[in-house]
Each structure stands twice: as structure tokens, then as C-alpha cells.
N, C-alpha and C positions, 0 to 999 in steps of 0.2 A: 174489749175488757172494761174500758172506762165507762161504758154505758151501764155497767152494774151499779155505779154510784147512784144512778137515778132510782134504783130500787129502795134506797134509804129513805127517800121522800115520803112514800106512803106510810112507812113505819113512824116517821116523825109526825105526820099528820094524824095518825091514830092516837099516838101518845098525847098530842096537843088536845085533841077533842075529848079524850077521857079525863084529862086534868081540868080543863076549862068548861066542859060541857057545851062547847061551841064548835061550829065548823071552823076549820083552819082558814086563814085569810087567802082568798082566791088569787089576788094579784101577786102576793108574796110567793105563793106556791108555784104559780106559773113562771114567775121570774126565776126561781131557784131551779125549776125543771129545765128551763132554757140554758141556764148557766151550766148545769150538768151535761146537757146534750152537747154544748160547745166544747166540752173536754174531748169529745170523740172526733173533733174537726169535721163537722158535716159538710157535705157537698150537694150542689144542686145544678140542674141543667139551666144555663143562662144563655140569653141571646146577646152576642157580642158583635161589634162592627167588624167587617172584613177590612184588613189593613190595605190590601192592594186593589180595592174596588175603584172603578173609574167609569165616568160617563162622558160620552162625546156628544156635544151639541152640533148638529149639522143644520146650518141655516141657509135656506134658499135666498140667494141675492140676485136672481135673474130679474130682467126688466119688468116682468109681470107682477112683481112684488110691490111695485109702486101704485098698484090699483087702490082705489079709495073706497071699496065696498066695506072695508073695515076702517074706521076713523081713528086717527087722521090718514093712515095708509096701512097696508098690510105689513110692510117692513117695520114701520115705527111701532106698531102694536106688538109685533114679534120681538123686537129689540127690548122693549120695556118689560114684557113678560119673562123673557130669558134672563134679564138682569135680576129680576125679583126672584126667579127660580134659583139662581146661583147664590144670592145672598141668604136664602133660606136653607141651603143644603148644609149638612154637617161639615165642620171645618176639615175633618180628616178625609172626606171624599174628594178625590181628584176629578176635576172637570176640564175638558178640553173643548176647542172650537174648530170646526171646519166650515169654510164658506164655499158655496156652490153657485156657479154661474155656467159659463161655457166650459169651464174646467173646475176642479176643486183644489183648494189650498188649505193647508194646515195653519190656521191663524194663531192657534195657541195649543201647544202640547198639553196633555193632561197635567194639571197642577193643583196644588192646594192654595195657591196665591190668588185670592179673589180679585184684587185690584187689577192685575194684568188681564184677567178675563173680562172684567167689566169694561175696561178701556178698549179691548179688541171688539167687543160687541157694539160699543158706542159709535164706531166708525165702520160702516159696512156699505161701500159704494156698490150701486147696482150695475150689472153688466149684461151683455147679450148672451143668450143661450142658457140651457139648463141640463147639467150633467149629474143627475142625482145618483146614478150608479157609481160614478167616480167618487162622489162624496162619501158613500158607504165604504168604498175600497180604501180611500185615504184614511178614513177613521179606523178601519180594521188594522191597517199597517201600523198606525200610531198606538193603538190600544194593545196590540199583541206583537211587540218586537221579538224577533227570534222565532216566530211561528212560520216563517217561510213565505209570508205574503209580500210579494214584490209588486207594488202598485204600478210603478212605471212600466214594468215588463208586461203586465196585463193590458195596460192602456195602449202601449205600442203594438201588442199583438192584435188588439181590436182594430187599430188604425190600419195595420198592414193587411188585415183580412177584408178590408173594404168597408168597415164600419156599418152603419145602418143600411147601406146600399145592398149588402149581401148578408142578410141576417143569418142564413143557414151556415155559411162558412164561418161567420163571426162566432156563432154559437158553438160550433165544433172546436174552434181554436181556443175559446175561453174555457170550454169544458176540459180540454187537455191541460191547460195551465192550472185550472182548479184541482185537477187530479194530482198535480205535483205539490199542491199545498194542502194535502189532507190534514185534518186536525189530528194532532197527537193527543194522547191522554193529558199531557201537561198543558198544552195550549187550550184544550177544551175545558180543563179545570179552571184555568185563568179566565176563559171566556164567560164562565157562569157568573163571574163577579164583575162583568163589564156590561155596558148597555149603550145603545145609540139612540138619540132622540132626534128624529128627522122632521124639521119644520118646513113645509113647502105647500105650494098651491097645487102640487101634483103634476105639473107639466115637465116632461122629460124628453129632450130631443137630441142629446149629444152624449158621447162617451159610451162605456160598456153598459150592457143592458141591465136595467134596474133589478129585475127579478133574479137574474143570475148572481148578482152581487149579494142579494138577500140570501140566496142559497149558500153562498160562501160563508156568510155570517152565521147561518144556522149550523153549518158543519163545525164551526168553532164555538157553538153554543152561546153566541152573542145575540141577545134579544134586541129587536129594533122597535121602538115605540114611535109611531108616525102621528104627526099633528097636521091635519089639513087646514090651511089658513086661507080664508076667503069664503065667498058665498057661491051657490050654484047659479045665481043670476049674473054674478061677475060685475065687471066695470070696463069702461072704455079707457084705454091707455094709448099713448103715442109710442109706437115701437117701429124703428127703422123707417121713419118717414111716413108711417101709416097709422091710422087709428084702428085699434083692434079691441074686440071684447075678450077679456080673459076671465074664465070661469074656474072655479075649484074643480079639479079633476082628481077625484079621490080613489078611484078603483084601484090604480096601481099602488097607492099608499096602503090600502086595505090588504092587498096581496102580500106586500112586504112584511107587514106586521104579523099576518097569519103564518107565513113561511117560517119566521123566526120565533113564533110563540110569544110575540109581543102584544101590543094593543094599539088600535087606531082610535084617534080622538078628532072630532070635527070642531074647529074653532071658527064659528061664523060671526063672532063678535069679540070685542076686547074683554068683556066680562066672562064669556065662555072660555077664552084662552087662559085667563087667570085661574079659573076653576080647574082646568085641565092640568096646569102646573101643580096645583095643590094635590090633585090625585096622583100625579107622577111622583111627587115627593114621597108618598107612601110606597109606591111600587119600587122605588130605587133606594131602599134602605140598606140592602146588601148586608144582612146579618147572618151569622152562623151559630148553631148550637154548640156549646162548650161546657164541660164540667168545671165548675168553679167552687173553691172552698168558700163557705159562707160563715166561718167561725166568728169573724168580727161582727157580722150582722146579728147572729144569734146572741152573742155575748152582750152587745149593746142593748138589744131589745130586752134581754133578761135583766140587765142592770136597771133599765128604766122601769120595768114592772116591779122589781123589788123596791125601788125608790118610791113608786106610787103607792104600793102596799104599806110600807112603813109610814109614809106621810099621812095616809088616810087613817091608819090606826092611831097615830099621835093626835090628829085633830079630833077624832071621835072619842077616844078613850084616855088621852093624855099619856099614852105609852106606845112604844113602837110595836110590841108584840103582846 
């Protein structure tokens, strides 16, 4: 009903033009129109941040990350880029850290405290082995508490079934456990506001199978963005008393991102990795549409237009109307 007040404005404009033989002031008219519209308490669809959004950084800390095909080394380039990524993220976005070598460890639960994260990333000792599947599993357990994901149970089941020596039995046992952790509507809803960023040179030789853990993430609608760190030419590194050439092996990383509807990025230089994190910043905004009242904005804009119109008239004609 309050919108009917706006119908008075054309009448006033007509009276003004007949008495002054001039067009009514545009700025003043628009300002008054907005003020009238604000009486109806207008609403608009706005994009607002998701309060429970979280991102887990999974950083490969296996021995191959000491390779120097990225200068000064793969791990140092990854550390610096990850720290910059954290500093650039919105303060309300929770970020956690999982380190992966022969096993995976939750170095920092998802938090808004940036200092704790930056310190955790600053110290990442390299170790033997690469259990990327375990890294995803530990991340899911931390991101979705209460979703029925028991990381230790799945890891133990994998070990009991013979691990990589008996991949058929291991796959069957893992499938059985995953069927026990089917995503509920609630956990899938939360999963849509979560993401995992896996940074690795792609080598995976320990723990639960990487692709199966990606399928578990997909069931809970958690996207995984993979970042392949290194070059296809690789570099020679000293590992277990031998010099070995370690190359970027990104086929598995591509499959992981495809399974979870994420995205794969190749970081074959420090500059490329920085650009990748810039792109990820846009992917990981986690916003939702919501109806919000915009009365204050309409009123403020209306008042500004009225003020501009009155000031313009006073400067040009020595009077406000």
C-alpha cells in the first residue's frame, strides 16, 4: 500500500512543469522516488558468505618434494604460495592443514586463526612415503565431524586386508566401509560448503587407494582441487641412499579432481603456482543467495540524489527549487 505514495510524484511533477514552464529537476525527482520506494521496505537477492565454509589444505611432505625443478625447491615454493593463499582468504573462512608423507596428520584443524596456520606451514619436515589417499581421508574426517567417517577404521581395514599387495581384497573391504558412511542429506549439505586443496607431485605409494578416497569425498559433495607441483622432466634427489629422478605424475591428481567435480592445476613454476592460488581464491568463495532488505541502501541513495538536486539548483539559480 505504501507504494501508492509514489503515485503522488508524477502529479507534483506535472504541477511544477505547468507553473514554471520547465522540466522538474531530475536528481530531485529520482531521489524522492527512491525515498518513496524505501517506505515499502524493498528486498533484493544478495550473495552472502556461508558461515560454516571451510577449506582443508593437504600438503605433500614426502621426500620427493625436496626436488629443485622448482626453485628453490618444490616444498619451499608450495609453502610460500600456501601462506600467501591463507593471508588473502576472507577472515571468516576456516582453513585447516593436513600433512602427508608415509601417513597423514592433522596439523591444524579448520580455524579462522591465521597465525596458527602460518606457523604450521612454516615448519614441514619431509619424510619417507606418500599416502595421498590417507590425506584426503583425514581431511574429510576433520571437515565433516559427525558424518560417520572414521579415518582410523578405514586405515586399519586397509592394512588388515593386505594393503597394496592385495588390491582386490583391499578394494572390497574399503567399499564395505564406505557403504557404512553413506552421505546423509545433512552431511552432503555441509560438504557443499567444504573443499580440499591437494598439493602434491602426484606420487602415491602408501595407505588407502587415492581414487577410492576421492569417491568418498564425492559422496559427501566435497570438491577436491588438485595442484600438481613439479615438472615432467623432474629432478634427481637422494632418497633412501639412492639418487632417483622424481617427476610430476599428475594423472592420478586429474582423476581425483574429475571424480569430485573439482579442478586440476599444473604448477611447473613458482609464478604459475601463485597464479593458481589466485584462481582458487575465486573458486573458494562459498557464497549463497539470500533475500535481504535493502531499505537502508535505497534511503541513503535517495537522500544523496535529493541533496545533489537541491545543491545543483542552488548553484545555478540561487534557490533550491
